[in-house]
Structure formats: C-alpha cells, structure tokens
C-alpha positions in Angstrom: 118.3 82.9 144.9 120.8 80.0 144.8 124.0 81.4 143.2 125.7 78.0 142.6 125.0 74.3 142.7 125.5 72.7 146.1 124.7 76.0 147.9 121.9 74.3 149.9 124.5 71.9 151.4 126.5 75.0 152.5 123.3 76.3 154.2 122.9 73.0 156.0 126.5 73.4 157.3 125.5 76.8 158.8 126.3 79.2 155.9 124.2 82.3 155.5 122.2 83.0 152.4 123.6 86.1 150.6 123.4 87.7 147.3 126.7 86.8 145.6 126.2 88.6 142.3 129.7 89.6 141.2 130.5 93.1 140.2 132.9 94.2 137.4 134.2 97.8 137.3 137.6 99.5 137.7 136.0 101.3 140.7 134.9 98.1 142.5 136.7 95.0 143.6 135.2 91.7 144.9 137.6 89.4 146.8 136.7 85.8 147.6 139.0 84.6 150.4 139.8 81.2 151.8 142.7 80.0 154.0 144.0 77.0 155.8 142.2 74.4 153.8 144.9 71.8 154.5 143.9 69.4 151.6 140.1 69.6 152.4 139.3 72.4 149.9 136.7 70.3 148.0 134.5 70.5 151.0 133.9 74.1 150.2 132.5 73.2 146.8 130.4 70.1 147.2 128.7 68.3 144.3 130.8 70.0 141.6 129.8 73.5 142.7 132.2 76.5 142.8 133.1 79.2 145.2 131.2 82.5 145.0 132.2 84.4 141.9 134.4 87.5 142.2 137.3 89.4 140.7 140.1 87.8 142.7 140.3 84.5 144.6 142.8 84.8 147.5 144.1 81.7 149.3 146.0 82.9 152.3 148.1 79.9 152.8 148.3 76.4 154.3 146.7 74.6 151.4 149.1 71.7 151.7 149.0 68.6 153.9 152.0 67.1 155.7 153.2 63.6 154.9 153.7 61.3 151.9 150.6 62.4 150.0 151.8 66.0 149.8 152.6 66.0 146.1 149.4 64.2 145.2 147.4 66.7 147.2 149.1 69.6 145.5 148.0 68.4 142.1 144.5 68.0 143.4 144.6 71.5 144.8 145.7 72.9 141.5 142.8 71.1 139.8 140.4 72.5 142.3 141.7 76.1 141.7 141.4 75.6 138.0 137.7 74.9 138.5 137.0 78.2 140.2 135.5 81.0 138.1 137.8 83.9 139.2 140.0 85.6 136.5 142.8 86.2 139.0 143.9 83.6 141.6 146.5 84.3 144.2 147.9 81.8 146.7 150.2 82.8 149.6 152.7 80.4 151.0 151.7 79.2 154.5 154.0 77.6 157.1 152.8 74.1 156.0 153.4 74.8 152.3 156.5 73.9 150.2 158.4 76.8 148.6 158.5 75.1 145.2 154.9 74.8 144.4 153.6 75.3 140.9 150.0 75.6 139.6 150.1 75.0 135.8 146.4 74.1 135.5 145.0 77.1 137.3 147.8 79.5 136.5 147.5 80.8 140.0 150.1 83.3 141.3 152.1 81.7 144.1 153.6 84.3 146.5 156.6 83.2 148.5 158.0 86.6 149.6 156.3 89.9 150.4 155.2 91.9 147.4 152.7 94.7 146.5 150.5 94.6 143.4 148.0 97.0 141.8 144.6 96.0 140.6 142.0 97.5 138.3 143.9 100.3 136.7 145.9 100.8 139.9 142.8 101.8 141.9 143.5 99.1 144.5 146.9 98.4 146.1 147.3 95.0 147.7 150.3 93.9 149.9 150.8 90.2 149.9 152.7 88.7 152.8 153.3 84.9 152.9 154.7 83.1 155.8 158.2 84.6 156.1 160.8 86.2 158.3 160.4 89.5 160.2 163.3 90.8 158.1 161.4 90.3 154.9 158.3 91.9 156.5 160.2 94.9 157.7 161.5 95.6 154.2 158.1 96.4 152.7 156.0 99.5 152.8 153.0 97.8 154.5 151.2 100.9 155.8 151.0 102.5 152.3 148.5 100.0 150.8 144.7 99.7 150.7 144.6 96.0 151.5 146.9 93.6 153.3 146.7 89.9 152.8 149.0 87.9 155.1 149.1 84.3 156.2 149.8 85.3 159.8 147.5 87.7 161.6 148.9 90.7 163.5 149.8 90.1 167.1 146.9 90.2 169.6 144.2 90.4 166.8 142.3 87.3 165.9 145.4 85.2 166.8 144.4 83.5 170.0 145.3 79.8 170.1 143.7 76.9 172.0 146.3 77.4 174.7 145.1 80.9 175.3 148.4 82.4 173.9 148.7 84.8 171.0 150.5 83.6 167.9 150.3 86.6 165.5 153.2 88.7 164.2 154.5 91.5 166.4 156.4 92.9 163.4 153.3 93.2 161.3 151.4 94.9 164.1 154.3 97.2 164.8 154.8 98.3 161.2 151.2 99.4 160.9 151.0 101.2 164.2 154.3 103.1 163.6 153.9 103.6 159.9 153.9 107.2 158.5 151.0 106.5 156.2 147.3 105.7 156.9 146.7 102.1 157.9 145.1 99.7 155.3 141.3 99.7 155.0 141.2 95.9 155.0 143.5 93.2 156.5 143.0 89.6 155.5 144.8 86.8 157.3 144.5 83.1 158.5 147.0 80.7 160.1 145.2 80.6 163.5 142.1 78.5 163.0 140.6 79.5 166.4 140.8 83.2 165.4 138.2 82.9 162.6 136.1 86.1 162.5 136.3 89.8 161.9 136.8 93.0 163.9 137.4 96.7 163.1 140.6 98.0 164.6 142.1 101.5 164.9 145.8 101.0 164.4 146.4 104.8 164.4 144.3 107.9 164.1 140.5 107.6 163.5 140.7 105.3 160.4 139.4 101.8 161.1 140.9 98.7 159.5 138.6 95.7 159.1 140.7 92.7 160.1 139.3 89.3 158.9 140.7 85.9 159.9 139.4 83.7 157.0 140.6 80.3 158.3 138.4 77.5 157.0 139.7 74.6 159.1 138.4 73.5 162.5 140.1 74.9 165.6 143.3 73.1 166.5 145.0 70.6 164.2 143.2 70.6 160.8 140.9 67.6 160.4 138.1 69.1 158.3 136.6 72.3 156.9 134.5 74.0 159.4 133.9 77.5 157.9 133.0 78.8 154.5 134.7 81.5 152.3 134.7 85.2 153.0 133.4 87.6 150.3 134.5 91.2 150.5 133.3 94.1 148.2 135.4 97.2 148.0 135.0 100.4 146.0 136.6 103.7 145.4 134.8 106.6 147.0 134.3 110.1 145.7 137.3 111.2 147.7 139.5 108.6 145.8 139.8 106.5 148.9 139.2 102.7 149.0 136.2 101.7 151.2 135.0 98.3 152.3 131.4 98.4 151.1 130.2 94.9 152.2 131.5 91.7 153.8 129.8 88.3 153.9 131.4 85.9 156.3 129.9 82.6 155.3 130.5 80.7 158.6 127.4 80.8 160.9 129.4 81.0 164.1 127.3 82.7 166.8 130.0 83.8 169.3 131.3 87.4 169.3 135.0 87.6 168.9 137.0 89.9 171.1 140.7 90.7 171.1 141.2 90.2 174.8 139.1 88.5 177.5 136.2 86.1 177.1 134.0 85.9 174.0 130.4 87.0 174.7 128.1 84.0 174.7 125.2 84.8 172.4 123.8 81.3 172.3 120.1 81.1 172.0 118.4 79.1 174.7 114.8 78.1 174.9 112.7 80.1 177.4 112.6 78.4 180.7 115.8 76.4 180.2 118.7 77.1 182.5 122.3 77.4 181.3 125.2 75.2 182.5 128.9 75.9 182.3 131.3 72.9 182.1 134.8 74.0 183.2 137.7 71.6 182.3 141.3 71.7 183.3 142.7 69.8 180.2 145.0 66.8 180.4 144.9 63.0 180.7 144.6 63.9 184.4 141.5 66.1 184.0 139.7 68.2 186.5 136.0 69.0 185.7 133.4 71.2 187.3 129.8 72.2 186.5 128.1 75.5 187.4 124.6 76.7 186.7 123.5 80.2 185.7 122.5 80.9 189.4 126.2 80.6 190.2 125.9 77.3 192.0 128.6 74.6 191.8 126.6 71.4 190.9 129.4 68.9 190.8 133.1 68.3 190.3 135.4 65.4 189.6 138.8 64.2 188.7 139.5 61.6 186.0 142.8 59.9 185.0 142.8 58.5 181.5 145.4 56.5 179.5 145.4 58.2 176.1 143.7 60.7 173.9 141.4 58.1 172.4 140.1 57.2 175.8 139.7 60.9 176.6 137.6 61.4 173.5 135.3 58.6 174.4 135.0 59.7 178.0 134.5 63.3 177.1 131.4 62.7 175.0 129.9 60.3 177.6 130.6 62.6 180.5 129.0 65.7 178.9 125.8 63.8 178.2 125.7 62.1 181.6 126.3 65.4 183.5 123.6 67.2 181.6 121.2 64.3 182.1 122.0 64.3 185.8 121.3 68.0 186.1 117.9 67.3 184.6 117.1 64.2 186.7 114.5 66.1 188.8 113.1 68.3 186.1 109.6 66.7 186.2 109.4 67.5 189.9 111.0 70.9 189.9 109.9 72.1 186.4 113.5 73.2 185.7 115.4 72.1 182.6 119.2 72.6 182.2 121.4 72.7 179.1 125.2 72.9 178.8 125.6 76.1 176.9 129.3 76.9 177.5 132.5 74.8 177.9 135.6 76.5 179.2 138.9 74.8 178.5 142.3 75.5 180.1 145.4 73.8 178.8 148.1 73.9 176.2 147.9 70.5 174.5 146.1 70.8 171.2 145.0 67.1 171.1 143.3 67.4 174.5 141.5 70.5 173.4 140.4 68.9 170.1 139.1 65.8 172.0 136.7 67.9 174.0 135.6 70.2 171.1 135.0 67.3 168.7 133.3 65.3 171.4 131.0 68.3 172.0 130.0 68.3 168.3 129.5 64.6 168.1 127.1 64.2 171.1 123.4 64.4 170.9 123.5 67.7 172.9 123.0 71.1 171.4 126.5 72.3 170.5 127.8 74.7 173.2 130.0 77.7 173.0 133.6 76.7 173.6 136.1 79.2 175.0 139.8 79.0 176.0 141.1 80.3 179.3 144.7 81.0 180.3 145.7 80.1 183.8 147.1 83.6 184.3 143.6 85.0 183.8 141.9 83.4 186.8 145.0 83.6 188.9 145.4 87.3 188.4 141.8 87.7 189.5 141.6 85.4 192.5 145.2 85.0 193.8 147.2 87.5 195.7 150.7 88.4 194.5 152.6 86.0 196.9 150.4 83.1 195.6 151.4 83.9 192.0 155.2 83.8 192.4 155.4 80.1 191.3 153.3 77.4 189.8 153.5 75.4 193.1 152.2 78.4 195.1 149.4 78.9 192.6 148.3 75.3 192.8 148.3 75.4 196.6 146.2 78.5 196.6 143.8 76.9 194.0 143.2 73.9 196.4 142.4 76.3 199.3 140.1 78.5 197.1 138.3 75.4 195.7 137.6 74.2 199.2 135.9 77.5 199.9 134.0 77.5 196.6 132.6 74.0 197.4 131.4 75.3 200.8 130.0 78.7 199.6 128.7 77.9 196.1 128.3 74.1 196.1 125.1 72.2 196.4 127.1 69.3 197.9 128.7 68.6 201.3 132.0 70.2 202.1 135.0 68.5 200.5 136.7 66.0 202.8 140.3 64.9 202.3 143.0 66.1 200.0 141.9 68.1 197.0 143.2 66.9 193.6 144.9 69.9 192.1 143.3 69.4 188.6 139.8 69.3 190.1 140.5 72.3 192.3 141.8 74.4 189.3 138.7 73.5 187.2 136.5 74.7 190.1 138.4 78.0 190.4 138.6 78.5 186.7 134.8 77.7 186.5 134.1 80.3 189.1 136.1 82.8 187.1 134.1 82.2 183.9 130.8 82.0 185.7 131.6 85.4 187.2 132.4 86.9 183.8 129.2 85.5 182.4 127.3 87.4 185.2 126.2 84.2 187.0 128.3 84.9 190.1 127.6 88.4 191.6 129.1 88.2 195.1 131.9 90.6 195.9 134.4 89.5 196.6 133.9 86.2 194.9 136.7 84.7 197.1 136.7 85.6 200.8 140.0 86.3 202.6 141.1 87.4 206.0 142.7 90.8 206.5 146.1 89.2 206.2 145.3 87.8 202.8 144.7 84.2 203.8 141.8 82.3 202.2 138.9 81.8 204.6 138.3 78.1 204.9 135.2 76.2 206.1 135.4 74.9 209.6 135.8 71.2 209.0 138.0 68.4 210.3 139.0 67.6 206.7 142.6 67.4 205.9 143.7 70.7 204.3 146.5 70.5 201.7 
C-alpha cells in the first residue's frame, strides 16, 4: 500500500513501509511529528506529496534558516504547512526561529511560551514547551500531562552532541523526576540532530515514558533532511489512562541509541568479511588509526591540513585508500575487510561534519559513526595522576600509544617522537575496539606496580 504520492522516494531514502491509515475518534489520537527542518521541509514531501495523515501535525521547532533569506523561507514554510492534510497544526518556536512568526495560510498555532492544551474532548493533555528560559519552564505543571512536546530534550536523554557533551535541559528533566504526579506517557523533542531516535525511560516509579527525538536534519549543522517524520498513535485505555499504542519512526537508521556509553553497532556485514574501525582525533591536525575485529592495529598516521575543504577532500580519499590497502592481499589470504565503524573525538562541528559527509559520499558502504569524549577513554586507561591536566593526559597517551603499537600493531615499533594527535587516536581506537569486543586482553594497557606504563625496549626517543 502506498499511502501518498512520492512515498517510493522516501523508501529509497531508507524509510520503512508502514500502514499510515489515520484514525478518527475521541478515544484515539494520531500525532505526526517533525522537527529541525531548517528550511528543507519540502524534502519530506517530494513530488507534491504530503506527510502521513493524522489528527495533529507537530513541528517541534527550528523551522527557520539564518541569514537574509529568513523572511522568504518563512513564507515558503507556511505554504508547505498549508499543503499538509492535518486539521490541527502546531509549531513550537526553536532557538533559530523568530518570535514574531505568523502563519496566515496554514493557520498553524505558533507557540512561543509554555502552555498546556486539551485535545479530543479533553481526553489528551499536551504540554507545549518552545525554546525558552528555565524560569518559564519551572512555572508550568509539566508532570501532570499525558504528552510533552518540547523543542529541547531532557538532559542526558537523546541529547548527545557531536562533541560528546549533553545539551538537553536539566530543568525539564528535574521537574519530571521530582514532580508529584505521574510522568507523561510520551515526550517528543528535537533540537539535537545527533539524538534522533527513541527510548523508554522510567523518570519515577514503574511507569515508562517513551521519549522520541524527532529531528529531521543531518547531524551537526543542518545542511539537508536526513530522517523522515515520526507517527505516533495514542488511545485511552479502559482505566482512563492514555497509552502509546504504536509508533512508526520513518528513518531507517540501524544503530541502537543509548543514553550513556557507546551505541551498539548493529550493521549487517557479509559473511566472511572482516570489520574495520577507523578512529579519528578530529582537527586540522588530525590523528587517525585503523583496527580490525581481531583487535590488531593495522596502521596509524598524522595529517596536517589547511582548512575544512581540504579536510573533506582528504577524508573521503583516505577512507577509500585505507580500506583498499587492508584488502590488498585479499586474493592471497582470502580475507576481505570493510570499514564498519568510524569513531570521532573532537568538539568542532565542521570537522565532524567533514568526516560524516565524506563517509556518505564515498563509494564505501556507509559505516556506523559514533562520538567519543576524551574523558571516556582517559578514565578507562589513565591513572588519576595522569588525568589532573590536559598536558599530563597527552603525555600518558603518547606512552600508551607506543605500547599499543608494540602489543597490538602489525607494524614495527614506533621510532622517534609520537605526534600527540596520532597517539590519542590510537588510544581512543583501542578504547572503542575494546567496547566492541574486539580487544579482550585484560588489562588492555600494561603497567608496572608503581603505575607506570610498560614500554617496549627500544632505543627510540620517548616523549
């Protein structure tokens, strides 16, 4: 069944085929949710098609674009909203959106301050929280509603950025955890593109809240639509309580989302093909390392580039060259290798985007991409005295990397001074390979009884 024109194109983009027949009853509610479209909303409805039908269309904010074309884009956004079939359309203000936006064509409700509304004969209560101050959030009875729709996610839940940090609202999270009423059944949010996904959370007691980050834009700075809409069906049970009956997340992203730690790589690999991990310490001064699923360090390098454009070109070429090199002897050995995971550490969004976009633009199968914070691998491999400062941590990374090359590497021992960026990519790569189950040795890093890193016996300059 093809529920609307252009749906085949959505399937080609990775969307799942689902039955989107809308329901109409005071006891049921269908929400169609989009967020963070940033002026690219028409990608969601190619060839004159519409979004899936439903009772309410919810846009969770960041519909606008920055710059001189902002007003023109707002008119186009209103025209697009007017073409959608939903009888009720609600738009929350995001941090990129102007306060004084109007939607005369679509007659959409524009929410600029927290408010709670009732739907379908008051059977469903919906708290709407645009991008606003903690004072405004604290003034509302958030924990007393069935559904929360906020631009910003709650802190530590589907809010992890490229840098590895969490950018959700602590106030939102605190209000629900400390509230006197039961938590909402459903929490819809956006804002953090990298957080796209869903997860059930117990904020208090045994009742679970389904939290959904419905961001449509690509990770990092918005340059395109990467994910489709989210369709949620709710109903009123025999006990009078609202239940989430069904949720279709039209995105086709294979990685499992977790609140803390690494995503679980669920990528399908052909039988007989080995997996490769590319670990990258982000920057124009970039360290790179490559591990295989046997826990071996295959190669490492350091590159110094002039700007982001050069980084993008080099990133795509390097990924293909390194995978090709790993397969150079495949006819003799019968072993084939594929880069299935890219681990990125660094806080600069443009550098992250360069690697993620390069990965999608190569001829390679698109790998899983995960973000790592430096404190994650440091807390696992460094002793306390090595973590007291960035300088101490970098010194320790250079020593550990020298041991990793000796113990896990297929190459000769490192000679000469170790570039810090290359060393950190090696240690971070070992951390990820260990979490993936590829490195099983305990301890992964060998130390003397006094805590010092055991180094290979070599005349190389140690620094």
